[in-house]
All heavy atoms as a GROMACS GRO file, in nm:
protein
  617
    1MET      N    1  -1.055  -0.391   0.798
    1MET     CA    2  -0.980  -0.514   0.811
    1MET      C    3  -0.991  -0.599   0.685
    1MET      O    4  -0.912  -0.687   0.665
    1MET     CB    5  -1.026  -0.592   0.933
    1MET     CG    6  -1.003  -0.511   1.060
    1MET     SD    7  -0.982  -0.600   1.212
    1MET     CE    8  -0.854  -0.715   1.180
    2THR      N    9  -1.087  -0.569   0.601
    2THR     CA   10  -1.106  -0.647   0.479
    2THR      C   11  -1.063  -0.563   0.357
    2THR      O   12  -1.062  -0.440   0.363
    2THR     CB   13  -1.253  -0.691   0.464
    2THR    OG1   14  -1.266  -0.760   0.341
    2THR    CG2   15  -1.347  -0.574   0.467
    3PHE      N   16  -1.029  -0.631   0.252
    3PHE     CA   17  -0.994  -0.560   0.129
    3PHE      C   18  -1.115  -0.553   0.036
    3PHE      O   19  -1.103  -0.508  -0.077
    3PHE     CB   20  -0.876  -0.630   0.061
    3PHE     CG   21  -0.747  -0.606   0.134
    3PHE    CD1   22  -0.708  -0.690   0.236
    3PHE    CD2   23  -0.668  -0.498   0.103
    3PHE    CE1   24  -0.590  -0.668   0.306
    3PHE    CE2   25  -0.550  -0.474   0.172
    3PHE     CZ   26  -0.511  -0.559   0.273
    4ASP      N   27  -1.230  -0.594   0.085
    4ASP     CA   28  -1.354  -0.588   0.008
    4ASP      C   29  -1.431  -0.462   0.046
    4ASP      O   30  -1.546  -0.468   0.086
    4ASP     CB   31  -1.436  -0.715   0.034
    4ASP     CG   32  -1.554  -0.725  -0.060
    4ASP    OD1   33  -1.548  -0.668  -0.170
    4ASP    OD2   34  -1.653  -0.791  -0.023
    5ARG      N   35  -1.362  -0.348   0.034
    5ARG     CA   36  -1.421  -0.219   0.067
    5ARG      C   37  -1.445  -0.143  -0.063
    5ARG      O   38  -1.357  -0.140  -0.150
    5ARG     CB   39  -1.327  -0.138   0.157
    5ARG     CG   40  -1.282  -0.213   0.281
    5ARG     CD   41  -1.190  -0.131   0.371
    5ARG     NE   42  -1.079  -0.065   0.306
    5ARG     CZ   43  -0.951  -0.103   0.314
    5ARG    NH1   44  -0.917  -0.211   0.382
    5ARG    NH2   45  -0.856  -0.034   0.255
    6PRO      N   46  -1.561  -0.081  -0.081
    6PRO     CA   47  -1.592  -0.014  -0.207
    6PRO      C   48  -1.486   0.088  -0.251
    6PRO      O   49  -1.444   0.086  -0.368
    6PRO     CB   50  -1.726   0.056  -0.179
    6PRO     CG   51  -1.789  -0.028  -0.072
    6PRO     CD   52  -1.674  -0.076   0.013
    7ALA      N   53  -1.440   0.173  -0.162
    7ALA     CA   54  -1.342   0.275  -0.200
    7ALA      C   55  -1.207   0.211  -0.236
    7ALA      O   56  -1.140   0.254  -0.331
    7ALA     CB   57  -1.324   0.377  -0.090
    8TYR      N   58  -1.168   0.108  -0.162
    8TYR     CA   59  -1.044   0.036  -0.192
    8TYR      C   60  -1.052  -0.028  -0.330
    8TYR      O   61  -0.959  -0.018  -0.412
    8TYR     CB   62  -1.014  -0.069  -0.086
    8TYR     CG   63  -0.900  -0.159  -0.124
    8TYR    CD1   64  -0.769  -0.119  -0.107
    8TYR    CD2   65  -0.924  -0.284  -0.181
    8TYR    CE1   66  -0.663  -0.200  -0.145
    8TYR    CE2   67  -0.820  -0.366  -0.219
    8TYR     CZ   68  -0.691  -0.324  -0.202
    8TYR     OH   69  -0.587  -0.406  -0.241
    9LEU      N   70  -1.163  -0.096  -0.358
    9LEU     CA   71  -1.181  -0.163  -0.487
    9LEU      C   72  -1.182  -0.062  -0.601
    9LEU      O   73  -1.124  -0.087  -0.708
    9LEU     CB   74  -1.309  -0.245  -0.486
    9LEU     CG   75  -1.310  -0.363  -0.387
    9LEU    CD1   76  -1.449  -0.427  -0.383
    9LEU    CD2   77  -1.203  -0.465  -0.423
   10GLU      N   78  -1.244   0.052  -0.579
   10GLU     CA   79  -1.244   0.158  -0.680
   10GLU      C   80  -1.101   0.209  -0.704
   10GLU      O   81  -1.058   0.227  -0.818
   10GLU     CB   82  -1.334   0.274  -0.635
   10GLU     CG   83  -1.340   0.387  -0.735
   10GLU     CD   84  -1.428   0.501  -0.688
   10GLU    OE1   85  -1.495   0.491  -0.584
   10GLU    OE2   86  -1.428   0.604  -0.758
   11MET      N   87  -1.027   0.231  -0.595
   11MET     CA   88  -0.888   0.277  -0.607
   11MET      C   89  -0.804   0.176  -0.685
   11MET      O   90  -0.729   0.213  -0.775
   11MET     CB   91  -0.826   0.300  -0.470
   11MET     CG   92  -0.681   0.341  -0.475
   11MET     SD   93  -0.600   0.348  -0.314
   11MET     CE   94  -0.581   0.172  -0.277
   12MET      N   95  -0.819   0.048  -0.652
   12MET     CA   96  -0.739  -0.054  -0.720
   12MET      C   97  -0.777  -0.066  -0.867
   12MET      O   98  -0.691  -0.093  -0.952
   12MET     CB   99  -0.752  -0.188  -0.648
   12MET     CG  100  -0.685  -0.188  -0.511
   12MET     SD  101  -0.513  -0.129  -0.513
   12MET     CE  102  -0.435  -0.251  -0.618
   13GLY      N  103  -0.903  -0.042  -0.900
   13GLY     CA  104  -0.944  -0.038  -1.040
   13GLY      C  105  -0.873   0.074  -1.115
   13GLY      O  106  -0.828   0.056  -1.229
   14GLU      N  107  -0.861   0.189  -1.049
   14GLU     CA  108  -0.789   0.302  -1.108
   14GLU      C  109  -0.640   0.273  -1.121
   14GLU      O  110  -0.576   0.312  -1.220
   14GLU     CB  111  -0.812   0.429  -1.026
   14GLU     CG  112  -0.955   0.479  -1.027
   14GLU     CD  113  -1.000   0.525  -1.165
   14GLU    OE1  114  -0.921   0.592  -1.236
   14GLU    OE2  115  -1.115   0.493  -1.203
   15VAL      N  116  -0.584   0.205  -1.021
   15VAL     CA  117  -0.442   0.166  -1.027
   15VAL      C  118  -0.420   0.075  -1.148
   15VAL      O  119  -0.330   0.097  -1.229
   15VAL     CB  120  -0.397   0.095  -0.897
   15VAL    CG1  121  -0.265   0.023  -0.916
   15VAL    CG2  122  -0.389   0.194  -0.782
   16GLU      N  123  -0.503  -0.028  -1.160
   16GLU     CA  124  -0.488  -0.125  -1.269
   16GLU      C  125  -0.513  -0.063  -1.406
   16GLU      O  126  -0.456  -0.108  -1.505
   16GLU     CB  127  -0.579  -0.245  -1.244
   16GLU     CG  128  -0.531  -0.326  -1.124
   16GLU     CD  129  -0.629  -0.432  -1.079
   16GLU    OE1  130  -0.733  -0.452  -1.145
   16GLU    OE2  131  -0.600  -0.496  -0.975
   17ALA      N  132  -0.593   0.041  -1.411
   17ALA     CA  133  -0.618   0.112  -1.537
   17ALA      C  134  -0.505   0.208  -1.572
   17ALA      O  135  -0.504   0.266  -1.680
   17ALA     CB  136  -0.751   0.187  -1.529
   18GLY      N  137  -0.411   0.225  -1.480
   18GLY     CA  138  -0.298   0.314  -1.505
   18GLY      C  139  -0.326   0.461  -1.478
   18GLY      O  140  -0.254   0.548  -1.526
   19HIS      N  141  -0.431   0.490  -1.401
   19HIS     CA  142  -0.471   0.628  -1.374
   19HIS      C  143  -0.413   0.685  -1.245
   19HIS      O  144  -0.440   0.799  -1.211
   19HIS     CB  145  -0.624   0.639  -1.366
   19HIS     CG  146  -0.691   0.599  -1.493
   19HIS    ND1  147  -0.817   0.545  -1.494
   19HIS    CD2  148  -0.651   0.603  -1.622
   19HIS    CE1  149  -0.852   0.519  -1.618
   19HIS    NE2  150  -0.752   0.552  -1.698
   20VAL      N  151  -0.335   0.604  -1.172
   20VAL     CA  152  -0.284   0.647  -1.041
   20VAL      C  153  -0.132   0.642  -1.043
   20VAL      O  154  -0.072   0.542  -1.083
   20VAL     CB  155  -0.336   0.554  -0.928
   20VAL    CG1  156  -0.276   0.590  -0.794
   20VAL    CG2  157  -0.488   0.559  -0.923
   21SER      N  158  -0.070   0.751  -1.000
   21SER     CA  159   0.077   0.752  -0.991
   21SER      C  160   0.125   0.748  -0.846
   21SER      O  161   0.236   0.704  -0.819
   21SER     CB  162   0.134   0.875  -1.061
   21SER     OG  163   0.090   0.993  -0.998
   22THR      N  164   0.041   0.796  -0.753
   22THR     CA  165   0.079   0.802  -0.612
   22THR      C  166  -0.042   0.773  -0.524
   22THR      O  167  -0.150   0.824  -0.550
   22THR     CB  168   0.135   0.941  -0.575
   22THR    OG1  169   0.242   0.972  -0.663
   22THR    CG2  170   0.185   0.945  -0.432
   23ILE      N  171  -0.020   0.693  -0.421
   23ILE     CA  172  -0.121   0.669  -0.318
   23ILE      C  173  -0.065   0.722  -0.188
   23ILE      O  174   0.046   0.686  -0.148
   23ILE     CB  175  -0.154   0.519  -0.305
   23ILE    CG1  176  -0.221   0.470  -0.433
   23ILE    CG2  177  -0.242   0.493  -0.182
   23ILE    CD1  178  -0.243   0.321  -0.438
   24ILE      N  179  -0.141   0.809  -0.122
   24ILE     CA  180  -0.098   0.868   0.004
   24ILE      C  181  -0.201   0.833   0.111
   24ILE      O  182  -0.321   0.855   0.092
   24ILE     CB  183  -0.085   1.021  -0.007
   24ILE    CG1  184   0.015   1.057  -0.116
   24ILE    CG2  185  -0.044   1.082   0.127
   24ILE    CD1  186   0.020   1.206  -0.148
   25VAL      N  187  -0.152   0.776   0.222
   25VAL     CA  188  -0.239   0.744   0.335
   25VAL      C  189  -0.184   0.809   0.460
   25VAL      O  190  -0.066   0.843   0.468
   25VAL     CB  191  -0.251   0.591   0.356
   25VAL    CG1  192  -0.320   0.524   0.238
   25VAL    CG2  193  -0.116   0.528   0.381
   26LYS      N  194  -0.271   0.828   0.558
   26LYS     CA  195  -0.229   0.888   0.686
   26LYS      C  196  -0.126   0.801   0.755
   26LYS      O  197  -0.021   0.846   0.796
   26LYS     CB  198  -0.351   0.907   0.775
   26LYS     CG  199  -0.319   0.960   0.912
   26LYS     CD  200  -0.443   0.966   0.999
   26LYS     CE  201  -0.404   0.996   1.142
   26LYS     NZ  202  -0.516   0.982   1.232
   27ASP      N  203  -0.161   0.673   0.775
   27ASP     CA  204  -0.064   0.580   0.831
   27ASP      C  205  -0.077   0.447   0.758
   27ASP      O  206  -0.179   0.416   0.698
   27ASP     CB  207  -0.077   0.564   0.983
   27ASP     CG  208  -0.213   0.520   1.028
   27ASP    OD1  209  -0.252   0.406   0.996
   27ASP    OD2  210  -0.281   0.598   1.095
   28HIS      N  211   0.027   0.370   0.765
   28HIS     CA  212   0.040   0.247   0.687
   28HIS      C  213  -0.075   0.149   0.712
   28HIS      O  214  -0.119   0.081   0.619
   28HIS     CB  215   0.176   0.184   0.718
   28HIS     CG  216   0.207   0.065   0.635
   28HIS    ND1  217   0.210   0.069   0.497
   28HIS    CD2  218   0.237  -0.062   0.670
   28HIS    CE1  219   0.240  -0.051   0.452
   28HIS    NE2  220   0.258  -0.132   0.555
   29SER      N  221  -0.128   0.144   0.832
   29SER     CA  222  -0.236   0.049   0.863
   29SER      C  223  -0.364   0.080   0.787
   29SER      O  224  -0.451  -0.006   0.775
   29SER     CB  225  -0.264   0.046   1.013
   29SER     OG  226  -0.323   0.168   1.056
   30ARG      N  227  -0.377   0.200   0.733
   30ARG     CA  228  -0.498   0.238   0.659
   30ARG      C  229  -0.507   0.166   0.525
   30ARG      O  230  -0.616   0.148   0.472
   30ARG     CB  231  -0.506   0.390   0.636
   30ARG     CG  232  -0.505   0.473   0.763
   30ARG     CD  233  -0.603   0.428   0.869
   30ARG     NE  234  -0.739   0.432   0.821
   30ARG     CZ  235  -0.841   0.360   0.868
   30ARG    NH1  236  -0.822   0.276   0.966
   30ARG    NH2  237  -0.960   0.371   0.818
   31LEU      N  238  -0.394   0.125   0.471
   31LEU     CA  239  -0.397   0.050   0.345
   31LEU      C  240  -0.463  -0.085   0.368
   31LEU      O  241  -0.547  -0.129   0.290
   31LEU     CB  242  -0.256   0.032   0.290
   31LEU     CG  243  -0.246  -0.046   0.159
   31LEU    CD1  244  -0.323   0.026   0.048
   31LEU    CD2  245  -0.100  -0.064   0.119
   32GLY      N  246  -0.424  -0.152   0.475
   32GLY     CA  247  -0.480  -0.282   0.507
   32GLY      C  248  -0.406  -0.343   0.624
   32GLY      O  249  -0.297  -0.299   0.659
   33ARG      N  250  -0.464  -0.446   0.681
   33ARG     CA  251  -0.403  -0.505   0.800
   33ARG      C  252  -0.363  -0.650   0.779
   33ARG      O  253  -0.319  -0.714   0.872
   33ARG     CB  254  -0.498  -0.491   0.918
   33ARG     CG  255  -0.516  -0.344   0.952
   33ARG     CD  256  -0.571  -0.323   1.090
   33ARG     NE  257  -0.568  -0.180   1.121
   33ARG     CZ  258  -0.675  -0.105   1.132
   33ARG    NH1  259  -0.794  -0.156   1.116
   33ARG    NH2  260  -0.662   0.024   1.160
   34ASN      N  261  -0.377  -0.701   0.659
   34ASN     CA  262  -0.331  -0.835   0.628
   34ASN      C  263  -0.192  -0.822   0.568
   34ASN      O  264  -0.175  -0.774   0.457
   34ASN     CB  265  -0.426  -0.902   0.530
   34ASN     CG  266  -0.385  -1.042   0.493
   34ASN    OD1  267  -0.269  -1.069   0.463
   34ASN    ND2  268  -0.481  -1.133   0.492
   35ARG      N  269  -0.091  -0.863   0.643
   35ARG     CA  270   0.048  -0.836   0.603
   35ARG      C  271   0.085  -0.902   0.471
   35ARG      O  272   0.166  -0.849   0.396
   35ARG     CB  273   0.145  -0.875   0.714
   35ARG     CG  274   0.147  -1.019   0.748
   35ARG     CD  275   0.237  -1.047   0.870
   35ARG     NE  276   0.219  -1.182   0.917
   35ARG     CZ  277   0.285  -1.287   0.871
   35ARG    NH1  278   0.377  -1.270   0.779
   35ARG    NH2  279   0.261  -1.407   0.918
   36LEU      N  280   0.025  -1.016   0.440
   36LEU     CA  281   0.056  -1.082   0.314
   36LEU      C  282   0.002  -1.004   0.195
   36LEU      O  283   0.072  -0.983   0.096
   36LEU     CB  284   0.002  -1.225   0.314
   36LEU     CG  285   0.061  -1.317   0.421
   36LEU    CD1  286  -0.007  -1.452   0.419
   36LEU    CD2  287   0.211  -1.331   0.402
   37VAL      N  288  -0.121  -0.958   0.206
   37VAL     CA  289  -0.182  -0.881   0.098
   37VAL      C  290  -0.110  -0.747   0.082
   37VAL      O  291  -0.079  -0.706  -0.030
   37VAL     CB  292  -0.333  -0.859   0.123
   37VAL    CG1  293  -0.393  -0.768   0.017
   37VAL    CG2  294  -0.406  -0.993   0.125
   38VAL      N  295  -0.080  -0.680   0.193
   38VAL     CA  296  -0.011  -0.552   0.188
   38VAL      C  297   0.128  -0.570   0.125
   38VAL      O  298   0.171  -0.490   0.044
   38VAL     CB  299  -0.002  -0.487   0.328
   38VAL    CG1  300   0.090  -0.367   0.326
   38VAL    CG2  301  -0.141  -0.446   0.374
   39GLY      N  302   0.195  -0.678   0.161
   39GLY     CA  303   0.327  -0.706   0.103
   39GLY      C  304   0.320  -0.723  -0.047
   39GLY      O  305   0.404  -0.670  -0.121
   40ILE      N  306   0.220  -0.796  -0.094
   40ILE     CA  307   0.202  -0.815  -0.239
   40ILE      C  308   0.172  -0.682  -0.307
   40ILE      O  309   0.225  -0.653  -0.414
   40ILE     CB  310   0.092  -0.920  -0.267
   40ILE    CG1  311   0.141  -1.059  -0.226
   40ILE    CG2  312   0.051  -0.918  -0.414
   40ILE    CD1  313   0.034  -1.164  -0.224
   41LEU      N  314   0.087  -0.601  -0.242
   41LEU     CA  315   0.056  -0.470  -0.299
   41LEU      C  316   0.183  -0.386  -0.316
   41LEU      O  317   0.207  -0.332  -0.424
   41LEU     CB  318  -0.043  -0.394  -0.211
   41LEU     CG  319  -0.187  -0.441  -0.214
   41LEU    CD1  320  -0.268  -0.371  -0.107
   41LEU    CD2  321  -0.248  -0.416  -0.351
   42LEU      N  322   0.262  -0.376  -0.210
   42LEU     CA  323   0.380  -0.292  -0.213
   42LEU      C  324   0.488  -0.345  -0.305
   42LEU      O  325   0.548  -0.270  -0.382
   42LEU     CB  326   0.437  -0.275  -0.072
   42LEU     CG  327   0.352  -0.199   0.028
   42LEU    CD1  328   0.420  -0.194   0.163
   42LEU    CD2  329   0.323  -0.058  -0.021
   43GLU      N  330   0.516  -0.474  -0.297
   43GLU     CA  331   0.629  -0.530  -0.369
   43GLU      C  332   0.597  -0.569  -0.513
   43GLU      O  333   0.687  -0.574  -0.596
   43GLU     CB  334   0.684  -0.651  -0.294
   43GLU     CG  335   0.742  -0.611  -0.159
   43GLU     CD  336   0.794  -0.730  -0.080
   43GLU    OE1  337   0.817  -0.837  -0.140
   43GLU    OE2  338   0.810  -0.716   0.042
   44GLU      N  339   0.471  -0.596  -0.541
   44GLU     CA  340   0.436  -0.641  -0.676
   44GLU      C  341   0.339  -0.548  -0.748
   44GLU      O  342   0.375  -0.488  -0.848
   44GLU     CB  343   0.380  -0.783  -0.671
   44GLU     CG  344   0.483  -0.885  -0.622
   44GLU     CD  345   0.427  -1.025  -0.616
   44GLU    OE1  346   0.320  -1.053  -0.675
   44GLU    OE2  347   0.489  -1.109  -0.550
   45THR      N  348   0.218  -0.536  -0.694
   45THR     CA  349   0.113  -0.463  -0.765
   45THR      C  350   0.151  -0.318  -0.790
   45THR      O  351   0.146  -0.271  -0.905
   45THR     CB  352  -0.020  -0.470  -0.687
   45THR    OG1  353  -0.051  -0.606  -0.661
   45THR    CG2  354  -0.132  -0.405  -0.765
   46PHE      N  355   0.189  -0.245  -0.685
   46PHE     CA  356   0.224  -0.104  -0.702
   46PHE      C  357   0.348  -0.090  -0.789
   46PHE      O  358   0.356   0.000  -0.873
   46PHE     CB  359   0.244  -0.035  -0.568
   46PHE     CG  360   0.118  -0.022  -0.486
   46PHE    CD1  361   0.125   0.013  -0.352
   46PHE    CD2  362  -0.008  -0.044  -0.540
   46PHE    CE1  363   0.011   0.027  -0.275
   46PHE    CE2  364  -0.124  -0.031  -0.464
   46PHE     CZ  365  -0.114   0.004  -0.330
   47ALA      N  366   0.444  -0.179  -0.773
   47ALA     CA  367   0.566  -0.172  -0.854
   47ALA      C  368   0.535  -0.196  -1.002
   47ALA      O  369   0.586  -0.124  -1.088
   47ALA     CB  370   0.668  -0.274  -0.803
   48GLN      N  371   0.450  -0.294  -1.031
   48GLN     CA  372   0.414  -0.324  -1.170
   48GLN      C  373   0.343  -0.207  -1.237
   48GLN      O  374   0.358  -0.186  -1.356
   48GLN     CB  375   0.323  -0.447  -1.176
   48GLN     CG  376   0.393  -0.576  -1.144
   48GLN     CD  377   0.295  -0.692  -1.133
   48GLN    OE1  378   0.174  -0.675  -1.135
   48GLN    NE2  379   0.350  -0.811  -1.116
   49HIS      N  380   0.266  -0.134  -1.158
   49HIS     CA  381   0.188  -0.022  -1.214
   49HIS      C  382   0.257   0.112  -1.191
   49HIS      O  383   0.197   0.217  -1.217
   49HIS     CB  384   0.047  -0.022  -1.154
   49HIS     CG  385  -0.033  -0.143  -1.194
   49HIS    ND1  386  -0.087  -0.158  -1.320
   49HIS    CD2  387  -0.065  -0.255  -1.126
   49HIS    CE1  388  -0.150  -0.273  -1.327
   49HIS    NE2  389  -0.138  -0.335  -1.210
   50HIS      N  390   0.381   0.108  -1.142
   50HIS     CA  391   0.462   0.230  -1.120
   50HIS      C  392   0.391   0.329  -1.028
   50HIS      O  393   0.386   0.449  -1.055
   50HIS     CB  394   0.500   0.296  -1.252
   50HIS     CG  395   0.561   0.200  -1.348
   50HIS    ND1  396   0.688   0.151  -1.331
   50HIS    CD2  397   0.512   0.140  -1.460
   50HIS    CE1  398   0.716   0.067  -1.430
   50HIS    NE2  399   0.610   0.058  -1.509
   51VAL      N  400   0.334   0.276  -0.919
   51VAL     CA  401   0.262   0.358  -0.822
   51VAL      C  402   0.353   0.383  -0.701
   51VAL      O  403   0.405   0.289  -0.642
   51VAL     CB  404   0.132   0.289  -0.776
   51VAL    CG1  405   0.065   0.367  -0.663
   51VAL    CG2  406   0.037   0.275  -0.894
   52ARG      N  407   0.369   0.508  -0.669
   52ARG     CA  408   0.443   0.546  -0.548
   52ARG      C  409   0.346   0.542  -0.431
   52ARG      O  410   0.234   0.592  -0.440
   52ARG     CB  411   0.498   0.687  -0.567
   52ARG     CG  412   0.574   0.740  -0.448
   52ARG     CD  413   0.620   0.881  -0.478
   52ARG     NE  414   0.695   0.937  -0.367
   52ARG     CZ  415   0.738   1.062  -0.364
   52ARG    NH1  416   0.716   1.142  -0.467
   52ARG    NH2  417   0.805   1.105  -0.260
   53TYR      N  418   0.390   0.484  -0.320
   53TYR     CA  419   0.307   0.471  -0.200
   53TYR      C  420   0.372   0.547  -0.086
   53TYR      O  421   0.490   0.529  -0.058
   53TYR     CB  422   0.291   0.323  -0.164
   53TYR     CG  423   0.226   0.299  -0.031
   53TYR    CD1  424   0.089   0.316  -0.014
   53TYR    CD2  425   0.301   0.259   0.079
   53TYR    CE1  426   0.029   0.295   0.110
   53TYR    CE2  427   0.242   0.237   0.202
   53TYR     CZ  428   0.106   0.255   0.216
   53TYR     OH  429   0.047   0.234   0.338
   54ILE      N  430   0.293   0.634  -0.022
   54ILE     CA  431   0.342   0.715   0.090
   54ILE      C  432   0.248   0.696   0.208
   54ILE      O  433   0.127   0.713   0.195
   54ILE     CB  434   0.347   0.864   0.052
   54ILE    CG1  435   0.440   0.886  -0.067
   54ILE    CG2  436   0.391   0.949   0.172
   54ILE    CD1  437   0.432   1.025  -0.127
   55ALA      N  438   0.305   0.661   0.324
   55ALA     CA  439   0.230   0.656   0.451
   55ALA      C  440   0.293   0.764   0.539
   55ALA      O  441   0.402   0.748   0.592
   55ALA     CB  442   0.241   0.519   0.516
   56ILE      N  443   0.225   0.876   0.551
   56ILE     CA  444   0.282   0.996   0.612
   56ILE      C  445   0.332   0.973   0.754
   56ILE      O  446   0.448   1.000   0.785
   56ILE     CB  447   0.179   1.111   0.608
   56ILE    CG1  448   0.149   1.146   0.462
   56ILE    CG2  449   0.230   1.232   0.684
   56ILE    CD1  450   0.032   1.240   0.444
   57ASN      N  451   0.247   0.927   0.844
   57ASN     CA  452   0.285   0.914   0.984
   57ASN      C  453   0.393   0.809   1.010
   57ASN      O  454   0.461   0.813   1.112
   57ASN     CB  455   0.164   0.883   1.072
   57ASN     CG  456   0.072   1.002   1.088
   57ASN    OD1  457   0.107   1.114   1.055
   57ASN    ND2  458  -0.047   0.977   1.137
   58ASP      N  459   0.408   0.714   0.917
   58ASP     CA  460   0.506   0.608   0.936
   58ASP      C  461   0.636   0.634   0.860
   58ASP      O  462   0.728   0.553   0.868
   58ASP     CB  463   0.446   0.474   0.893
   58ASP     CG  464   0.332   0.431   0.983
   58ASP    OD1  465   0.352   0.429   1.106
   58ASP    OD2  466   0.223   0.402   0.932
   59GLY      N  467   0.640   0.741   0.785
   59GLY     CA  468   0.762   0.773   0.712
   59GLY      C  469   0.793   0.675   0.600
   59GLY      O  470   0.908   0.656   0.563
   60VAL      N  471   0.689   0.613   0.544
   60VAL     CA  472   0.708   0.517   0.435
   60VAL      C  473   0.690   0.591   0.303
   60VAL      O  474   0.593   0.664   0.284
   60VAL     CB  475   0.604   0.402   0.445
   60VAL    CG1  476   0.614   0.311   0.325
   60VAL    CG2  477   0.622   0.325   0.574
   61ASP      N  478   0.785   0.573   0.214
   61ASP     CA  479   0.777   0.629   0.080
   61ASP      C  480   0.851   0.533  -0.011
   61ASP      O  481   0.973   0.518  -0.001
   61ASP     CB  482   0.841   0.768   0.075
   61ASP     CG  483   0.820   0.838  -0.058
   61ASP    OD1  484   0.789   0.768  -0.159
   61ASP    OD2  485   0.836   0.961  -0.063
   62THR      N  486   0.779   0.466  -0.099
   62THR     CA  487   0.840   0.364  -0.182
   62THR      C  488   0.938   0.420  -0.284
   62THR      O  489   1.013   0.344  -0.344
   62THR     CB  490   0.734   0.278  -0.255
   62THR    OG1  491   0.649   0.363  -0.332
   62THR    CG2  492   0.653   0.197  -0.154
   63ILE      N  493   0.942   0.551  -0.299
   63ILE     CA  494   1.044   0.609  -0.387
   63ILE      C  495   1.183   0.581  -0.330
   63ILE      O  496   1.282   0.574  -0.402
   63ILE     CB  497   1.021   0.759  -0.411
   63ILE    CG1  498   1.092   0.801  -0.539
   63ILE    CG2  499   1.067   0.843  -0.292
   63ILE    CD1  500   1.046   0.935  -0.594
   64ASN      N  501   1.189   0.560  -0.197
   64ASN     CA  502   1.314   0.528  -0.129
   64ASN      C  503   1.335   0.377  -0.115
   64ASN      O  504   1.429   0.334  -0.050
   64ASN     CB  505   1.315   0.590   0.011
   64ASN     CG  506   1.300   0.740   0.006
   64ASN    OD1  507   1.356   0.806  -0.080
   64ASN    ND2  508   1.220   0.795   0.096
   65GLY      N  509   1.245   0.298  -0.170
   65GLY     CA  510   1.253   0.154  -0.158
   65GLY      C  511   1.172   0.104  -0.039
   65GLY      O  512   1.117   0.182   0.038
   66ILE      N  513   1.166  -0.026  -0.027
   66ILE     CA  514   1.092  -0.090   0.082
   66ILE      C  515   1.194  -0.156   0.174
   66ILE      O  516   1.271  -0.241   0.132
   66ILE     CB  517   0.993  -0.195   0.027
   66ILE    CG1  518   0.893  -0.128  -0.066
   66ILE    CG2  519   0.923  -0.268   0.140
   66ILE    CD1  520   0.804  -0.225  -0.140
   67ASP      N  521   1.192  -0.115   0.301
   67ASP     CA  522   1.287  -0.174   0.395
   67ASP      C  523   1.217  -0.272   0.489
   67ASP      O  524   1.096  -0.287   0.488
   67ASP     CB  525   1.364  -0.066   0.473
   67ASP     CG  526   1.274   0.021   0.559
   67ASP    OD1  527   1.171  -0.028   0.608
   67ASP    OD2  528   1.308   0.138   0.578
   68ASP      N  529   1.297  -0.339   0.571
   68ASP     CA  530   1.244  -0.441   0.662
   68ASP      C  531   1.149  -0.386   0.768
   68ASP      O  532   1.067  -0.459   0.822
   68ASP     CB  533   1.358  -0.515   0.730
   68ASP     CG  534   1.439  -0.598   0.632
   68ASP    OD1  535   1.384  -0.633   0.525
   68ASP    OD2  536   1.556  -0.628   0.661
   69SER      N  537   1.159  -0.256   0.798
   69SER     CA  538   1.071  -0.200   0.901
   69SER      C  539   0.924  -0.204   0.858
   69SER      O  540   0.836  -0.210   0.941
   69SER     CB  541   1.112  -0.057   0.935
   69SER     OG  542   1.085   0.031   0.827
   70ILE      N  543   0.899  -0.202   0.729
   70ILE     CA  544   0.761  -0.210   0.680
   70ILE      C  545   0.701  -0.346   0.715
   70ILE      O  546   0.586  -0.354   0.757
   70ILE     CB  547   0.754  -0.181   0.529
   70ILE    CG1  548   0.795  -0.035   0.503
   70ILE    CG2  549   0.615  -0.208   0.475
   70ILE    CD1  550   0.808  -0.001   0.357
   71ALA      N  551   0.778  -0.451   0.698
   71ALA     CA  552   0.728  -0.586   0.732
   71ALA      C  553   0.697  -0.595   0.881
   71ALA      O  554   0.597  -0.658   0.920
   71ALA     CB  555   0.831  -0.690   0.692
   72VAL      N  556   0.778  -0.534   0.964
   72VAL     CA  557   0.753  -0.534   1.108
   72VAL      C  558   0.625  -0.456   1.139
   72VAL      O  559   0.542  -0.503   1.218
   72VAL     CB  560   0.872  -0.476   1.185
   72VAL    CG1  561   0.840  -0.460   1.333
   72VAL    CG2  562   0.995  -0.563   1.166
   73ARG      N  563   0.605  -0.342   1.074
   73ARG     CA  564   0.481  -0.265   1.093
   73ARG      C  565   0.360  -0.347   1.052
   73ARG      O  566   0.257  -0.346   1.118
   73ARG     CB  567   0.486  -0.135   1.013
   73ARG     CG  568   0.572  -0.030   1.071
   73ARG     CD  569   0.554   0.101   0.993
   73ARG     NE  570   0.655   0.194   1.035
   73ARG     CZ  571   0.757   0.234   0.960
   73ARG    NH1  572   0.769   0.191   0.837
   73ARG    NH2  573   0.846   0.317   1.006
   74ASP      N  574   0.372  -0.417   0.940
   74ASP     CA  575   0.262  -0.500   0.893
   74ASP      C  576   0.226  -0.608   0.994
   74ASP      O  577   0.109  -0.638   1.015
   74ASP     CB  578   0.296  -0.566   0.759
   74ASP     CG  579   0.304  -0.466   0.645
   74ASP    OD1  580   0.250  -0.354   0.660
   74ASP    OD2  581   0.360  -0.501   0.540
   75LEU      N  582   0.327  -0.666   1.056
   75LEU     CA  583   0.303  -0.770   1.157
   75LEU      C  584   0.226  -0.711   1.276
   75LEU      O  585   0.128  -0.770   1.324
   75LEU     CB  586   0.436  -0.829   1.203
   75LEU     CG  587   0.428  -0.948   1.296
   75LEU    CD1  588   0.354  -1.064   1.228
   75LEU    CD2  589   0.568  -0.992   1.335
   76PHE      N  590   0.266  -0.592   1.322
   76PHE     CA  591   0.194  -0.528   1.432
   76PHE      C  592   0.053  -0.487   1.392
   76PHE      O  593  -0.041  -0.499   1.470
   76PHE     CB  594   0.270  -0.405   1.484
   76PHE     CG  595   0.387  -0.439   1.572
   76PHE    CD1  596   0.516  -0.419   1.527
   76PHE    CD2  597   0.367  -0.494   1.699
   76PHE    CE1  598   0.624  -0.452   1.607
   76PHE    CE2  599   0.474  -0.527   1.778
   76PHE     CZ  600   0.605  -0.506   1.734
   77ASN      N  601   0.036  -0.438   1.269
   77ASN     CA  602  -0.095  -0.395   1.223
   77ASN      C  603  -0.192  -0.511   1.212
   77ASN      O  604  -0.311  -0.496   1.234
   77ASN     CB  605  -0.085  -0.325   1.086
   77ASN     CG  606  -0.018  -0.190   1.097
   77ASN    OD1  607  -0.016  -0.128   1.202
   77ASN    ND2  608   0.037  -0.145   0.986
   78GLU      N  609  -0.140  -0.626   1.175
   78GLU     CA  610  -0.225  -0.743   1.160
   78GLU      C  611  -0.276  -0.788   1.296
   78GLU      O  612  -0.385  -0.825   1.317
   78GLU     CB  613  -0.150  -0.856   1.091
   78GLU     CG  614  -0.236  -0.973   1.053
   78GLU     CD  615  -0.163  -1.076   0.970
   78GLU    OE1  616  -0.057  -1.125   1.016
   78GLU    OE2  617  -0.211  -1.104   0.860
   0.00000   0.00000   0.00000
């Protein structure tokens, strides 16, 4: 539920260093459950660093863009 997780922080360090091109998670809620932070990650941080984000079980793939259903999922996850 927090973004202060060692593996998450390590991953984001790699993203910011430009070492990550794709992030794949089982389902969208695994990225995080704070819809505001997740929204910033998807719409700003990942886009700025050219990171493709895929949530397998939810059918999310940012290569296809971000649609309104992601915001609804984030609301339920929170």
